[in-house]
C-alpha atoms as a printed R data frame, in Angstrom:
    type eleno elety resid chain resno      x       y       z
1   ATOM     1    CA   UNK     A     1 46.292  14.713   6.050
2   ATOM     2    CA   UNK     A     2 43.038  16.359   4.447
3   ATOM     3    CA   UNK     A     3 40.403  16.292   7.108
4   ATOM     4    CA   UNK     A     4 37.680  16.357   4.635
5   ATOM     5    CA   UNK     A     5 39.566  13.160   2.277
6   ATOM     6    CA   UNK     A     6 39.509  10.839   5.860
7   ATOM     7    CA   UNK     A     7 37.706   7.592   5.521
8   ATOM     8    CA   UNK     A     8 34.698   6.820   7.666
9   ATOM     9    CA   UNK     A     9 32.714   3.588   8.566
10  ATOM    10    CA   UNK     A    10 29.217   3.853   9.857
11  ATOM    11    CA   UNK     A    11 27.688  -0.446  10.518
12  ATOM    12    CA   UNK     A    12 24.776  -1.291  12.012
13  ATOM    13    CA   UNK     A    13 24.850  -4.986  12.940
14  ATOM    14    CA   UNK     A    14 21.894  -6.925  13.766
15  ATOM    15    CA   UNK     A    15 21.881  -9.918  15.696
16  ATOM    16    CA   UNK     A    16 19.996 -12.999  13.710
17  ATOM    17    CA   UNK     A    17 21.012 -15.242  10.854
18  ATOM    18    CA   UNK     A    18 21.346 -19.162  10.772
19  ATOM    19    CA   UNK     A    19 21.210 -19.055  14.486
20  ATOM    20    CA   UNK     A    20 18.276 -17.435  15.504
21  ATOM    21    CA   UNK     A    21 16.327 -18.162  11.454
22  ATOM    22    CA   UNK     A    22 17.156 -21.782  11.824
23  ATOM    23    CA   UNK     A    23 14.129 -22.962   9.450
24  ATOM    24    CA   UNK     A    24 13.944 -23.940   6.153
25  ATOM    25    CA   UNK     A    25 10.857 -21.897   5.526
26  ATOM    26    CA   UNK     A    26 12.953 -18.708   6.451
27  ATOM    27    CA   UNK     A    27 16.150 -19.355   4.852
28  ATOM    28    CA   UNK     A    28 17.594 -16.298   2.719
29  ATOM    29    CA   UNK     A    29 14.995 -13.703   4.252
30  ATOM    30    CA   UNK     A    30 17.388 -11.867   6.148
31  ATOM    31    CA   UNK     A    31 20.423 -12.142   3.701
32  ATOM    32    CA   UNK     A    32 17.172 -10.500   0.931
33  ATOM    33    CA   UNK     A    33 16.048  -7.703   3.578
34  ATOM    34    CA   UNK     A    34 19.530  -6.501   3.964
35  ATOM    35    CA   UNK     A    35 20.502  -6.878  -0.059
36  ATOM    36    CA   UNK     A    36 17.282  -4.139   0.103
37  ATOM    37    CA   UNK     A    37 18.184  -1.733   2.085
38  ATOM    38    CA   UNK     A    38 21.298  -1.207   0.137
39  ATOM    39    CA   UNK     A    39 18.515  -0.505  -3.117
40  ATOM    40    CA   UNK     A    40 15.659   1.032  -1.838
41  ATOM    41    CA   UNK     A    41 13.982   2.723   0.625
42  ATOM    42    CA   UNK     A    42 10.806   5.068   1.715
43  ATOM    43    CA   UNK     A    43 12.709   8.684   1.203
44  ATOM    44    CA   UNK     A    44 15.605   7.673  -1.218
45  ATOM    45    CA   UNK     A    45 14.571   5.503  -4.694
46  ATOM    46    CA   UNK     A    46 16.901   3.127  -6.172
47  ATOM    47    CA   UNK     A    47 17.989   5.845  -8.649
48  ATOM    48    CA   UNK     A    48 18.319   9.079  -5.996
49  ATOM    49    CA   UNK     A    49 20.865   6.514  -3.500
50  ATOM    50    CA   UNK     A    50 23.021   5.533  -7.307
51  ATOM    51    CA   UNK     A    51 22.916   9.549  -7.975
52  ATOM    52    CA   UNK     A    52 23.996  10.142  -3.827
53  ATOM    53    CA   UNK     A    53 26.201   7.615  -3.540
54  ATOM    54    CA   UNK     A    54 27.918   8.179  -7.013
55  ATOM    55    CA   UNK     A    55 28.481  11.727  -6.160
56  ATOM    56    CA   UNK     A    56 30.021  11.091  -2.597
57  ATOM    57    CA   UNK     A    57 32.073   8.209  -3.396
58  ATOM    58    CA   UNK     A    58 30.162   6.178  -1.067
59  ATOM    59    CA   UNK     A    59 29.694   2.781  -1.076
60  ATOM    60    CA   UNK     A    60 26.247   1.330   0.820
61  ATOM    61    CA   UNK     A    61 27.578  -2.774   1.495
62  ATOM    62    CA   UNK     A    62 25.304  -5.485   3.112
63  ATOM    63    CA   UNK     A    63 26.933  -8.745   4.462
64  ATOM    64    CA   UNK     A    64 25.117 -11.684   6.159
65  ATOM    65    CA   UNK     A    65 27.124 -13.978   9.000
66  ATOM    66    CA   UNK     A    66 25.911 -16.852  10.668
67  ATOM    67    CA   UNK     A    67 25.579 -14.959  14.094
68  ATOM    68    CA   UNK     A    68 23.714 -11.555  11.970
69  ATOM    69    CA   UNK     A    69 23.509  -8.739   9.250
70  ATOM    70    CA   UNK     A    70 25.508  -6.497   9.094
71  ATOM    71    CA   UNK     A    71 24.929  -2.730   6.795
72  ATOM    72    CA   UNK     A    72 27.699  -0.839   5.936
73  ATOM    73    CA   UNK     A    73 28.628   3.293   4.739
74  ATOM    74    CA   UNK     A    74 31.816   3.792   3.549
75  ATOM    75    CA   UNK     A    75 32.144   7.467   2.655
76  ATOM    76    CA   UNK     A    76 35.115  10.495   3.034
77  ATOM    77    CA   UNK     A    77 34.342  13.292   5.847
78  ATOM    78    CA   UNK     A    78 33.604  15.944   3.075
79  ATOM    79    CA   UNK     A    79 30.490  13.742   2.139
80  ATOM    80    CA   UNK     A    80 29.182  11.689   5.685
81  ATOM    81    CA   UNK     A    81 26.190  13.891   6.314
82  ATOM    82    CA   UNK     A    82 25.193  13.882   2.863
83  ATOM    83    CA   UNK     A    83 25.468  10.076   1.869
84  ATOM    84    CA   UNK     A    84 24.185   9.448   5.921
85  ATOM    85    CA   UNK     A    85 20.568   9.981   5.928
86  ATOM    86    CA   UNK     A    86 20.130   7.842   1.934
87  ATOM    87    CA   UNK     A    87 22.052   4.892   4.570
88  ATOM    88    CA   UNK     A    88 19.791   5.231   7.800
89  ATOM    89    CA   UNK     A    89 16.274   5.628   5.820
90  ATOM    90    CA   UNK     A    90 17.538   2.072   4.298
91  ATOM    91    CA   UNK     A    91 17.387   0.472   7.177
92  ATOM    92    CA   UNK     A    92 15.038   2.009   8.991
93  ATOM    93    CA   UNK     A    93 12.224   1.899   5.830
94  ATOM    94    CA   UNK     A    94 13.442  -0.548   3.162
95  ATOM    95    CA   UNK     A    95 11.666  -0.883   0.328
96  ATOM    96    CA   UNK     A    96 11.137  -4.233  -1.960
97  ATOM    97    CA   UNK     A    97  9.340  -3.306  -5.408
98  ATOM    98    CA   UNK     A    98  8.444  -5.962  -7.344
99  ATOM    99    CA   UNK     A    99 11.025  -6.038  -9.805
100 ATOM   100    CA   UNK     A   100 13.718  -6.341  -6.775
101 ATOM   101    CA   UNK     A   101 11.443  -9.366  -6.076
102 ATOM   102    CA   UNK     A   102 11.671 -10.821  -8.911
103 ATOM   103    CA   UNK     A   103 15.380  -9.943  -9.309
104 ATOM   104    CA   UNK     A   104 15.836 -11.670  -6.153
105 ATOM   105    CA   UNK     A   105 14.583 -14.663  -6.973
106 ATOM   106    CA   UNK     A   106 16.199 -15.084 -10.589
107 ATOM   107    CA   UNK     A   107 19.623 -14.808  -9.012
108 ATOM   108    CA   UNK     A   108 18.595 -17.236  -6.550
109 ATOM   109    CA   UNK     A   109 17.425 -19.672  -8.713
110 ATOM   110    CA   UNK     A   110 20.319 -18.882 -10.498
111 ATOM   111    CA   UNK     A   111 23.120 -20.233  -7.264
112 ATOM   112    CA   UNK     A   112 20.925 -23.108  -6.797
113 ATOM   113    CA   UNK     A   113 21.341 -23.988 -10.406
114 ATOM   114    CA   UNK     A   114 25.042 -22.844 -10.786
115 ATOM   115    CA   UNK     A   115 25.713 -25.233  -7.206
116 ATOM   116    CA   UNK     A   116 23.437 -28.243  -8.126
117 ATOM   117    CA   UNK     A   117 24.639 -28.404 -11.999
118 ATOM   118    CA   UNK     A   118 28.043 -30.311 -11.191
119 ATOM   119    CA   UNK     A   119 25.740 -32.874  -9.020
120 ATOM   120    CA   UNK     A   120 23.379 -33.463 -11.979
121 ATOM   121    CA   UNK     A   121 26.163 -33.058 -14.477
122 ATOM   122    CA   UNK     A   122 27.003 -36.767 -12.768
123 ATOM   123    CA   UNK     A   123 23.875 -38.386 -13.281
124 ATOM   124    CA   UNK     A   124 24.133 -37.999 -17.225
């Protein structure tokens, strides 16, 4: 097997989730933060991150679970050292632009509406 094509995964797991952020006041906060980590950071703009992940065929994903959240990088050996700084800067220095905030809020409202719609239609 060609060493340069071996796929690597790097995961950063953080204890948290609804177990630790039980208040409705903080509902969705952790998921939003981890999503921001995949999009923008202090050093790497959204455009630069997209360029690097496209050129390196890498993926940066966030998942939130009941006990915490995980930020993951998937890439090949050949591109690990090019993709890793982008991944780590997203974790260490996430940035939330107002346009991203507005997009996240719009998505959250759409999710709430799509879940509530079947119940609302029952009363028509």
